[in-house]
C-alpha positions as CSV (number, residue, x, y, z in Angstrom):
1,M,4.5,-3.4,5.7
2,A,5.2,-5.4,2.5
3,G,8.9,-5.6,3.5
4,Q,8.3,-7.3,6.8
5,T,8.7,-11.0,7.2
6,P,5.8,-12.9,8.7
7,P,6.1,-13.8,12.4
8,G,7.8,-17.1,13.1
9,T,9.8,-17.2,9.9
10,E,12.8,-15.2,11.1
11,Q,16.2,-16.9,10.9
12,D,17.7,-18.0,14.2
13,P,20.9,-15.9,14.9
14,K,22.7,-19.0,16.2
15,A,22.1,-20.8,12.9
16,G,23.7,-17.9,11.0
17,M,26.8,-18.0,13.4
18,I,27.1,-21.7,12.9
19,Q,26.9,-21.3,9.1
20,M,29.6,-18.6,9.2
21,I,31.9,-20.8,11.3
22,G,31.3,-23.7,9.0
23,M,32.3,-21.6,6.0
24,F,35.6,-20.5,7.8
25,V,36.4,-24.2,8.4
26,V,35.7,-25.1,4.8
27,L,37.9,-22.1,3.6
28,G,40.7,-23.1,6.0
29,L,40.7,-26.7,4.7
30,L,40.6,-25.5,1.1
31,M,43.6,-23.2,1.8
32,Y,45.5,-26.0,3.4
33,F,45.0,-28.5,0.6
34,M,45.5,-25.9,-2.2
35,M,48.5,-24.0,-0.8
36,I,50.2,-25.4,2.3
37,R,50.2,-29.2,1.5
38,P,51.8,-28.8,-2.0
39,Q,54.5,-26.6,-0.6
40,Q,55.3,-29.1,2.1
41,K,55.5,-31.9,-0.6
42,Q,57.8,-29.8,-2.8
43,R,60.1,-29.1,0.2
44,K,60.2,-32.8,1.0
45,E,61.2,-33.6,-2.6
46,Q,63.9,-30.9,-2.5
47,D,65.4,-32.3,0.7
48,N,65.3,-35.8,-0.8
49,M,67.1,-34.5,-3.9
50,M,69.8,-32.8,-1.9
51,K,70.4,-36.0,0.2
52,N,70.8,-38.1,-3.0
53,L,73.4,-35.9,-4.8
54,K,76.4,-37.9,-6.0
55,T,79.7,-37.2,-7.8
56,G,79.0,-37.2,-11.5
57,D,75.4,-35.9,-11.4
58,K,74.6,-33.2,-13.9
59,V,72.9,-30.3,-12.1
60,L,71.2,-27.0,-12.7
61,L,72.2,-24.3,-10.2
62,S,69.8,-21.6,-9.1
63,S,72.1,-19.1,-11.0
64,G,71.3,-20.8,-14.3
65,M,74.7,-22.6,-14.6
66,I,74.8,-26.2,-15.5
67,G,77.7,-28.4,-14.3
68,L,78.9,-31.8,-13.1
69,I,79.3,-32.5,-9.4
70,A,83.0,-33.2,-8.8
71,N,82.9,-33.6,-5.0
72,V,80.2,-33.8,-2.4
73,K,80.7,-32.4,1.1
74,E,78.4,-32.0,4.1
75,K,76.9,-28.7,3.1
76,T,78.6,-27.8,-0.1
77,L,79.5,-29.2,-3.5
78,M,82.3,-28.7,-5.9
79,V,80.7,-28.3,-9.4
80,K,82.7,-28.5,-12.6
81,I,81.3,-25.9,-14.9
82,A,84.0,-25.9,-17.6
83,D,87.4,-27.6,-18.2
84,N,89.7,-26.8,-15.2
85,V,86.9,-24.6,-13.7
86,K,85.3,-25.8,-10.4
87,V,83.2,-23.7,-8.1
88,E,82.1,-24.5,-4.6
89,V,78.3,-24.0,-4.0
90,L,75.9,-24.7,-1.3
91,K,73.7,-27.7,-1.7
92,S,70.7,-25.4,-1.5
93,A,71.8,-23.7,-4.7
94,I,70.9,-26.8,-6.7
95,S,67.6,-26.3,-8.6
96,A,67.4,-29.6,-10.3
97,V,69.3,-32.8,-11.2
98,L,69.3,-33.0,-15.0
99,E,71.1,-36.4,-15.3
100,K,71.9,-38.9,-12.6
101,S,75.3,-40.5,-12.8
102,D,75.5,-44.3,-13.2
103,S,76.7,-45.9,-10.0
104,D,79.1,-48.1,-12.1
105,D,80.8,-45.0,-13.6
106,S,81.5,-43.5,-10.2
107,N,83.0,-46.8,-8.9
108,K,85.4,-47.1,-11.9
109,S,87.0,-43.6,-11.4
């Protein structure tokens, strides 16, 4: 009888259920702010980068090649990777813009 709880001190089953639901809500919010929100922010930055690509920008492709944008089309880019060597790649293949071109330089050419 030493293991029994005194009468009137038992935990209400509804309180345990409410506590469990509260923990699921807290874990859901934590997962949202730790995983989903940063991914949405990164996707937004990637879309913004793709919209702002211009001729003359130095870019890093997802394949690891670095080149200069020679021509911008709706969904693709012509990237100069060496003298007299241009490749057409999808805009989604751009991993990063290493150097932005000066707007004055692109207007002169």
